[in-house]
C-alpha positions as a Python dict, from the first residue, in 0.01 Angstrom:
ca = {
    (1, 'M'): (0, 0, 0),
    (2, 'Q'): (-350, 117, 104),
    (3, 'E'): (-274, 471, -17),
    (4, 'T'): (-163, 329, -356),
    (5, 'E'): (-482, 128, -387),
    (6, 'R'): (-689, 435, -299),
    (7, 'L'): (-520, 641, -567),
    (8, 'D'): (-566, 361, -824),
    (9, 'A'): (-939, 385, -758),
    (10, 'R'): (-960, 760, -817),
    (11, 'D'): (-990, 977, -1123),
    (12, 'P'): (-683, 1201, -1107),
    (13, 'L'): (-859, 1515, -1235),
    (14, 'T'): (-1173, 1519, -1020),
    (15, 'G'): (-1087, 1291, -729),
    (16, 'L'): (-1409, 1094, -790),
    (17, 'K'): (-1396, 720, -816),
    (18, 'N'): (-1287, 591, -1158),
    (19, 'R'): (-1475, 343, -1376),
    (20, 'R'): (-1315, 34, -1225),
    (21, 'A'): (-1395, 140, -869),
    (22, 'F'): (-1751, 233, -974),
    (23, 'M'): (-1798, -112, -1126),
    (24, 'D'): (-1669, -273, -805),
    (25, 'D'): (-1928, -83, -605),
    (26, 'V'): (-2208, -181, -842),
    (27, 'E'): (-2102, -544, -825),
    (28, 'Q'): (-2088, -543, -446),
    (29, 'L'): (-2432, -385, -418),
    (30, 'W'): (-2573, -636, -665),
    (31, 'Q'): (-2428, -926, -469),
    (32, 'S'): (-2577, -782, -148),
    (33, 'K'): (-2922, -785, -309),
    (34, 'A'): (-2986, -436, -173),
    (35, 'P'): (-3205, -209, -392),
    (36, 'F'): (-3014, 71, -559),
    (37, 'T'): (-3027, 294, -866),
    (38, 'V'): (-2752, 361, -1120),
    (39, 'V'): (-2750, 703, -1286),
    (40, 'F'): (-2543, 770, -1598),
    (41, 'I'): (-2461, 1134, -1672),
    (42, 'D'): (-2342, 1271, -2005),
    (43, 'L'): (-2266, 1641, -2028),
    (44, 'D'): (-2408, 1837, -2325),
    (45, 'R'): (-2229, 2124, -2493),
    (46, 'F'): (-1905, 2042, -2310),
    (47, 'K'): (-1699, 1991, -2624),
    (48, 'P'): (-1778, 2336, -2773),
    (49, 'L'): (-1698, 2488, -2433),
    (50, 'N'): (-1367, 2300, -2425),
    (51, 'D'): (-1283, 2408, -2778),
    (52, 'E'): (-1370, 2775, -2713),
    (53, 'Y'): (-1209, 2829, -2373),
    (54, 'G'): (-937, 2567, -2372),
    (55, 'H'): (-862, 2252, -2173),
    (56, 'A'): (-772, 2441, -1854),
    (57, 'I'): (-1122, 2588, -1828),
    (58, 'G'): (-1269, 2257, -1940),
    (59, 'D'): (-1087, 2077, -1659),
    (60, 'K'): (-1210, 2334, -1404),
    (61, 'T'): (-1563, 2280, -1531),
    (62, 'L'): (-1536, 1904, -1481),
    (63, 'Q'): (-1393, 1959, -1133),
    (64, 'A'): (-1687, 2189, -1051),
    (65, 'I'): (-1938, 1930, -1170),
    (66, 'A'): (-1762, 1664, -964),
    (67, 'K'): (-1791, 1875, -648),
    (68, 'R'): (-2163, 1923, -708),
    (69, 'L'): (-2212, 1549, -745),
    (70, 'E'): (-2017, 1485, -426),
    (71, 'R'): (-2249, 1725, -242),
    (72, 'A'): (-2561, 1535, -354),
    (73, 'Q'): (-2679, 1370, -33),
    (74, 'A'): (-2861, 1090, -219),
    (75, 'A'): (-2543, 981, -399),
    (76, 'N'): (-2377, 680, -235),
    (77, 'T'): (-2105, 662, -500),
    (78, 'T'): (-1988, 928, -741),
    (79, 'A'): (-1757, 849, -1033),
    (80, 'R'): (-1611, 992, -1347),
    (81, 'L'): (-1622, 725, -1615),
    (82, 'G'): (-1411, 923, -1859),
    (83, 'G'): (-1428, 1239, -2068),
    (84, 'D'): (-1748, 1426, -1980),
    (85, 'E'): (-1925, 1113, -1856),
    (86, 'F'): (-2011, 1062, -1490),
    (87, 'A'): (-2213, 811, -1288),
    (88, 'I'): (-2364, 798, -943),
    (89, 'I'): (-2532, 528, -733),
    (90, 'V'): (-2843, 629, -537),
    (91, 'D'): (-2959, 411, -248),
    (92, 'Q'): (-3328, 449, -294),
    (93, 'Q'): (-3596, 203, -400),
    (94, 'P'): (-3767, 272, -730),
    (95, 'S'): (-4104, 267, -551),
    (96, 'D'): (-4000, 577, -357),
    (97, 'R'): (-4192, 865, -520),
    (98, 'S'): (-3906, 1107, -448),
    (99, 'L'): (-3651, 915, -657),
    (100, 'H'): (-3723, 1089, -985),
    (101, 'E'): (-3740, 1428, -807),
    (102, 'T'): (-3413, 1353, -633),
    (103, 'I'): (-3239, 1283, -964),
    (104, 'K'): (-3401, 1591, -1119),
    (105, 'D'): (-3248, 1797, -833),
    (106, 'I'): (-2909, 1646, -917),
    (107, 'H'): (-2961, 1737, -1282),
    (108, 'Q'): (-3049, 2094, -1181),
    (109, 'S'): (-2733, 2125, -975),
    (110, 'I'): (-2522, 2013, -1273),
    (111, 'V'): (-2671, 2257, -1524),
    (112, 'S'): (-2664, 2562, -1294),
    (113, 'D'): (-2415, 2833, -1388),
    (114, 'I'): (-2053, 2764, -1302),
    (115, 'E'): (-1865, 3074, -1186),
    (116, 'L'): (-1494, 3056, -1256),
    (117, 'N'): (-1245, 3333, -1206),
    (118, 'V'): (-1258, 3458, -1564),
    (119, 'V'): (-1595, 3345, -1698),
    (120, 'I'): (-1944, 3222, -1606),
    (121, 'L'): (-2027, 2896, -1785),
    (122, 'S'): (-2311, 2648, -1807),
    (123, 'V'): (-2340, 2303, -1956),
    (124, 'G'): (-2635, 2080, -2025),
    (125, 'A'): (-2666, 1726, -1901),
    (126, 'S'): (-2848, 1408, -1999),
    (127, 'L'): (-2923, 1170, -1715),
    (128, 'G'): (-3057, 819, -1743),
    (129, 'Y'): (-3124, 582, -1456),
    (130, 'A'): (-3223, 222, -1386),
    (131, 'S'): (-3295, 47, -1058),
    (132, 'A'): (-3186, -289, -927),
    (133, 'P'): (-3323, -550, -926),
    (134, 'F'): (-3621, -436, -1131),
    (135, 'D'): (-3450, -321, -1450),
    (136, 'G'): (-3214, -610, -1516),
    (137, 'I'): (-3137, -967, -1428),
    (138, 'S'): (-2764, -901, -1422),
    (139, 'V'): (-2520, -617, -1361),
    (140, 'S'): (-2456, -579, -1732),
    (141, 'E'): (-2830, -557, -1807),
    (142, 'L'): (-2882, -298, -1535),
    (143, 'L'): (-2596, -82, -1670),
    (144, 'H'): (-2721, -124, -2026),
    (145, 'A'): (-3069, -12, -1910),
    (146, 'A'): (-2930, 301, -1745),
    (147, 'D'): (-2719, 378, -2052),
    (148, 'T'): (-3021, 328, -2279),
    (149, 'A'): (-3227, 567, -2072),
    (150, 'M'): (-2944, 822, -2081),
    (151, 'L'): (-2924, 799, -2460),
    (152, 'R'): (-3303, 854, -2484),
    (153, 'S'): (-3266, 1159, -2264),
    (154, 'K'): (-2981, 1289, -2480),
    (155, 'G'): (-3185, 1227, -2796),
    (156, 'S'): (-3468, 1437, -2660),
    (157, 'G'): (-3247, 1732, -2575),
    (158, 'G'): (-3130, 1647, -2225),
    (159, 'G'): (-3293, 1617, -1886),
    (160, 'V'): (-3373, 1308, -1683),
    (161, 'A'): (-3509, 977, -1809),
    (162, 'R'): (-3595, 661, -1617),
    (163, 'Y'): (-3546, 331, -1795),
    (164, 'D'): (-3881, 234, -1948),
    (165, 'P'): (-3911, -105, -2119),
    (166, 'K'): (-4204, 23, -2325),
    (167, 'Q'): (-3986, 295, -2477),
    (168, 'D'): (-3640, 144, -2454),
    (169, 'I'): (-3702, -209, -2571),
    (170, 'S'): (-3782, -259, -2937),
    (171, 'S'): (-4142, -334, -3026),
    (172, 'F'): (-4002, -658, -3165),
    (173, 'A'): (-3926, -775, -2811),
    (174, 'S'): (-4257, -945, -2743),
    (175, 'A'): (-4337, -1301, -2644),
    (176, 'A'): (-4475, -1374, -2990),
    (177, 'V'): (-4162, -1252, -3163),
    (178, 'E'): (-3946, -1447, -2919),
    (179, 'D'): (-4132, -1764, -3021),
    (180, 'L'): (-4083, -1674, -3386),
    (181, 'F'): (-3713, -1620, -3334),
    (182, 'R'): (-3670, -1950, -3147),
    (183, 'A'): (-3850, -2134, -3427),
    (184, 'A'): (-3650, -1954, -3699),
    (185, 'L'): (-3321, -2047, -3535),
    (186, 'K'): (-3426, -2408, -3491),
    (187, 'A'): (-3525, -2422, -3861),
    (188, 'K'): (-3193, -2257, -3959),
    (189, 'R'): (-3366, -1959, -4116),
    (190, 'L'): (-3123, -1714, -3952),
    (191, 'K'): (-2851, -1642, -4207),
    (192, 'P'): (-2486, -1544, -4184),
    (193, 'A'): (-2359, -1236, -4368),
    (194, 'L'): (-1996, -1152, -4435),
    (195, 'Q'): (-1841, -804, -4456),
    (196, 'P'): (-1492, -775, -4608),
    (197, 'I'): (-1192, -646, -4412),
    (198, 'I'): (-914, -509, -4628),
    (199, 'E'): (-540, -459, -4590),
    (200, 'S'): (-478, -85, -4600),
    (201, 'R'): (-152, -96, -4790),
    (202, 'T'): (-265, -319, -5076),
    (203, 'G'): (-644, -290, -5072),
    (204, 'D'): (-672, -669, -5074),
    (205, 'V'): (-950, -846, -4886),
    (206, 'I'): (-777, -1037, -4605),
    (207, 'G'): (-1072, -1139, -4391),
    (208, 'H'): (-1441, -1109, -4320),
    (209, 'E'): (-1653, -1022, -4019),
    (210, 'L'): (-1940, -1263, -3949),
    (211, 'L'): (-2279, -1097, -3892),
    (212, 'A'): (-2627, -1244, -3859),
    (213, 'R'): (-2948, -1160, -4050),
    (214, 'W'): (-3311, -1268, -4021),
    (215, 'P'): (-3456, -1255, -4375),
    (216, 'N'): (-3810, -1363, -4455),
    (217, 'S'): (-3903, -1340, -4087),
    (218, 'G'): (-4276, -1330, -4153),
    (219, 'L'): (-4301, -1000, -3965),
    (220, 'T'): (-4407, -671, -4120),
    (221, 'H'): (-4043, -569, -4139),
    (222, 'D'): (-3748, -808, -4101),
    (223, 'P'): (-3578, -725, -3769),
    (224, 'N'): (-3227, -584, -3785),
    (225, 'P'): (-2953, -725, -3559),
    (226, 'N'): (-3002, -449, -3301),
    (227, 'Q'): (-3358, -581, -3261),
    (228, 'F'): (-3310, -959, -3264),
    (229, 'I'): (-2971, -997, -3099),
    (230, 'P'): (-3114, -874, -2762),
    (231, 'I'): (-3389, -1135, -2805),
    (232, 'A'): (-3128, -1407, -2865),
    (233, 'E'): (-2939, -1295, -2555),
    (234, 'K'): (-3252, -1286, -2343),
    (235, 'L'): (-3341, -1639, -2455),
    (236, 'G'): (-2988, -1768, -2397),
    (237, 'L'): (-2952, -1850, -2768),
    (238, 'L'): (-2657, -1626, -2871),
    (239, 'N'): (-2413, -1917, -2879),
    (240, 'A'): (-2656, -2136, -3072),
    (241, 'L'): (-2690, -1853, -3328),
    (242, 'L'): (-2312, -1817, -3344),
    (243, 'W'): (-2245, -2190, -3402),
    (244, 'H'): (-2517, -2209, -3669),
    (245, 'T'): (-2387, -1906, -3863),
    (246, 'M'): (-2027, -2024, -3831),
    (247, 'D'): (-2119, -2369, -3967),
    (248, 'V'): (-2258, -2202, -4276),
    (249, 'A'): (-1989, -1937, -4317),
    (250, 'L'): (-1670, -2133, -4249),
    (251, 'P'): (-1678, -2346, -4566),
    (252, 'F'): (-1717, -2028, -4769),
    (253, 'V'): (-1427, -1857, -4590),
    (254, 'N'): (-1218, -2172, -4645),
    (255, 'E'): (-1277, -2135, -5017),
    (256, 'R'): (-1204, -1761, -5019),
    (257, 'G'): (-914, -1762, -4779),
    (258, 'G'): (-829, -1512, -4506),
    (259, 'F'): (-956, -1491, -4148),
    (260, 'L'): (-1303, -1481, -3997),
    (261, 'A'): (-1393, -1234, -3719),
    (262, 'I'): (-1678, -1325, -3483),
    (263, 'N'): (-1850, -1109, -3220),
    (264, 'V'): (-1876, -1253, -2871),
    (265, 'S'): (-2058, -1100, -2573),
    (266, 'P'): (-1971, -1139, -2205),
    (267, 'S'): (-2277, -1360, -2156),
    (268, 'Q'): (-2144, -1595, -2424),
    (269, 'L'): (-1804, -1612, -2261),
    (270, 'S'): (-1968, -1709, -1930),
    (271, 'S'): (-2097, -2035, -2079),
    (272, 'S'): (-1906, -2329, -1933),
    (273, 'T'): (-1905, -2499, -2275),
    (274, 'F'): (-1805, -2199, -2486),
    (275, 'L'): (-1445, -2309, -2561),
    (276, 'D'): (-1538, -2674, -2620),
    (277, 'D'): (-1818, -2573, -2855),
    (278, 'L'): (-1587, -2331, -3034),
    (279, 'K'): (-1326, -2601, -3086),
    (280, 'S'): (-1596, -2838, -3216),
    (281, 'V'): (-1728, -2598, -3481),
    (282, 'L'): (-1375, -2522, -3601),
    (283, 'S'): (-1285, -2889, -3613),
    (284, 'R'): (-1586, -3010, -3807),
    (285, 'N'): (-1531, -2731, -4062),
    (286, 'E'): (-1151, -2792, -4078),
    (287, 'F'): (-1088, -2429, -3997),
    (288, 'A'): (-761, -2346, -3824),
    (289, 'P'): (-799, -2152, -3496),
    (290, 'D'): (-526, -1907, -3602),
    (291, 'R'): (-762, -1788, -3877),
    (292, 'L'): (-1029, -1690, -3622),
    (293, 'E'): (-1058, -1350, -3455),
    (294, 'I'): (-1277, -1313, -3149),
    (295, 'E'): (-1409, -958, -3113),
    (296, 'V'): (-1521, -828, -2776),
    (297, 'T'): (-1628, -483, -2663),
    (298, 'E'): (-1538, -315, -2336),
    (299, 'H'): (-1858, -457, -2191),
    (300, 'V'): (-1638, -756, -2096),
    (301, 'A'): (-1526, -533, -1806),
    (302, 'F'): (-1878, -472, -1679),
    (303, 'R'): (-1885, -807, -1492),
    (304, 'N'): (-1656, -1096, -1416),
    (305, 'L'): (-1355, -933, -1585),
    (306, 'E'): (-1113, -1188, -1443),
    (307, 'D'): (-1322, -1482, -1569),
    (308, 'N'): (-1360, -1321, -1914),
    (309, 'I'): (-983, -1264, -1931),
    (310, 'R'): (-920, -1628, -1841),
    (311, 'I'): (-1149, -1754, -2117),
    (312, 'L'): (-997, -1515, -2372),
    (313, 'E'): (-648, -1623, -2276),
    (314, 'Q'): (-744, -1985, -2327),
    (315, 'A'): (-891, -1903, -2668),
    (316, 'R'): (-568, -1722, -2751),
    (317, 'Q'): (-369, -2030, -2649),
    (318, 'L'): (-570, -2224, -2907),
    (319, 'G'): (-437, -1986, -3166),
    (320, 'C'): (-730, -1744, -3192),
    (321, 'R'): (-662, -1370, -3206),
    (322, 'I'): (-842, -1144, -2957),
    (323, 'V'): (-978, -809, -3078),
    (324, 'L'): (-1116, -514, -2882),
    (325, 'D'): (-1406, -383, -3092),
    (326, 'D'): (-1554, -30, -3103),
    (327, 'F'): (-1262, 132, -2927),
    (328, 'G'): (-1332, 502, -2905),
    (329, 'S'): (-1699, 468, -2820),
    (330, 'G'): (-1860, 415, -2479),
    (331, 'Y'): (-1621, 449, -2187),
    (332, 'S'): (-1302, 342, -2369),
    (333, 'S'): (-1087, 266, -2069),
    (334, 'L'): (-718, 259, -2160),
    (335, 'S'): (-664, 8, -1877),
    (336, 'L'): (-842, -257, -2085),
    (337, 'L'): (-563, -237, -2341),
    (338, 'E'): (-330, -361, -2069),
    (339, 'E'): (-563, -604, -1893),
    (340, 'L'): (-714, -793, -2189),
    (341, 'P'): (-501, -1040, -2387),
    (342, 'L'): (-531, -841, -2708),
    (343, 'D'): (-384, -879, -3056),
    (344, 'K'): (-586, -612, -3235),
    (345, 'V'): (-792, -299, -3178),
    (346, 'K'): (-1082, -185, -3398),
    (347, 'L'): (-1138, 189, -3388),
    (348, 'D'): (-1494, 316, -3378),
    (349, 'K'): (-1622, 508, -3678),
    (350, 'S'): (-1713, 806, -3457),
    (351, 'L'): (-1343, 897, -3456),
    (352, 'Q'): (-1362, 994, -3822),
    (353, 'G'): (-1577, 1305, -3772),
    (354, 'T'): (-1441, 1647, -3675),
    (355, 'A'): (-1085, 1760, -3698),
    (356, 'N'): (-1046, 1699, -3326),
    (357, 'K'): (-1180, 1346, -3357),
    (358, 'R'): (-944, 1280, -3645),
    (359, 'G'): (-666, 1393, -3419),
    (360, 'V'): (-782, 1137, -3162),
    (361, 'L'): (-793, 878, -3439),
    (362, 'Q'): (-430, 952, -3529),
    (363, 'A'): (-328, 934, -3162),
    (364, 'T'): (-516, 606, -3116),
    (365, 'I'): (-352, 451, -3420),
    (366, 'N'): (-14, 554, -3279),
    (367, 'L'): (-111, 406, -2943),
    (368, 'A'): (-211, 75, -3101),
    (369, 'K'): (109, 57, -3299),
    (370, 'G'): (313, 143, -2992),
    (371, 'L'): (149, -147, -2809),
    (372, 'R'): (216, -369, -3115),
    (373, 'F'): (-150, -429, -3179),
    (374, 'T'): (-290, -463, -3528),
    (375, 'C'): (-509, -161, -3586),
    (376, 'C'): (-834, -165, -3792),
    (377, 'V'): (-1050, 141, -3864),
    (378, 'E'): (-1410, 41, -3910),
    (379, 'G'): (-1710, 226, -4050),
    (380, 'V'): (-1515, 363, -4345),
    (381, 'E'): (-1779, 494, -4587),
    (382, 'T'): (-1598, 741, -4816),
    (383, 'A'): (-1281, 755, -5021),
    (384, 'D'): (-1166, 1048, -4811),
    (385, 'A'): (-1206, 851, -4488),
    (386, 'A'): (-1021, 555, -4640),
    (387, 'S'): (-732, 773, -4761),
    (388, 'F'): (-707, 950, -4427),
    (389, 'A'): (-699, 625, -4224),
    (390, 'A'): (-451, 460, -4458),
    (391, 'A'): (-221, 764, -4457),
    (392, 'R'): (-219, 765, -4076),
    (393, 'G'): (-84, 413, -4065),
    (394, 'C'): (-377, 187, -3979),
    (395, 'D'): (-322, -175, -4082),
    (396, 'Q'): (-673, -268, -4186),
    (397, 'M'): (-1004, -104, -4281),
    (398, 'Q'): (-1367, -208, -4295),
    (399, 'G'): (-1685, -35, -4401),
    (400, 'Y'): (-1939, 27, -4678),
    (401, 'W'): (-1674, 188, -4898),
    (402, 'F'): (-1519, -158, -4936),
    (403, 'G'): (-1831, -370, -4922),
    (404, 'H'): (-2163, -417, -4753),
    (405, 'P'): (-2241, -735, -4555),
    (406, 'E'): (-2358, -1003, -4795),
    (407, 'L'): (-2579, -1296, -4710),
    (408, 'I'): (-2437, -1641, -4754),
    (409, 'D'): (-2691, -1883, -4898),
    (410, 'P'): (-2593, -2249, -4876),
    (411, 'P'): (-2779, -2429, -5157),
    (412, 'S'): (-2768, -2805, -5195),
    (413, 'S'): (-2457, -2780, -5412),
    (414, 'G'): (-2186, -2536, -5324),
    (415, 'L'): (-2209, -2193, -5163),
    (416, 'R'): (-2298, -1858, -5309),
    (417, 'L'): (-2329, -1501, -5197),
    (418, 'V'): (-2663, -1327, -5210),
    (419, 'S'): (-2635, -951, -5250),
}
């Protein structure tokens, strides 16, 4: 039994811990209140290498990188999260001056030439790191901080980046803007927007995704959702924003017909009143639960997975449909397809790019259909992308080709869309 559990915690290719085991270690360290640092690693130029030399050489390259990470003395935990993404945990305090140099040494070991039997190869690497408890008030925030730093590193051509709130948090995230947001939500100046979701076979609009907008904010530029949603989460106001936008949107969707899809974060699910409040907003708007889709991303697995599954199962028992959003981005663990009580999978728009990615899109559509999930391809922006997705058997599509999100303005009499 112990051997089986050990194997379940390992990546079969590299022997490193897998994503689930890595998350368990992060959670345990967080609970122990010990200082530690999470480092996310994304290899650069790995895909062209894999395409040129084949998967066998690609696999050997990943195995070589894994061995180098295992030899890093500072690494308490080494893991392969999937694809060419790795992670390590370093047991050093962020005040230690050698921390950055230590991680730079790990970066140098990764990018050094790899000598295989038939060829000498090298890959680049983008590393981002964040330290507990200084860079987040929760596990999910800490991981997000490390991931954000890694993306900044990748955007600047690779190397090592430490999470820096001044660079990684939007300039909108200031105390003054937080006060403005709180006041705008209280005055109901945050507006819902609806984006159509179409049935691939007929082209008919069969539902809408609910989004939020902050028009007429009073700022130099109206913040986009990527800027004000983190503020709402920081202030604990995501659910308040959701209930407000649903109250405005549901009467409109009742008139139009079809389902409504809402986005819910792990922090929202953790609220003890989430389900009761959800039932209340549906009841007062006379909206049947079986017309509601709850979209979650794989971040539900970053913390309290069992509790999140329990809440989602209860929502499903009410009649709601559960959707895994953005599948194909991030870490995309296939185990989530089995663990979560899912009805539908939305495939990330990144899968529509190269020929290889389109092959992955086809395979993922087949996987979803094999699991009897409804399959929606999002981010469809061209006729060619729409034709390709429809021909490959996806059930639904969403994107600018079919319609941009449109604000719903509730005047004193009736409802109307504002383009």
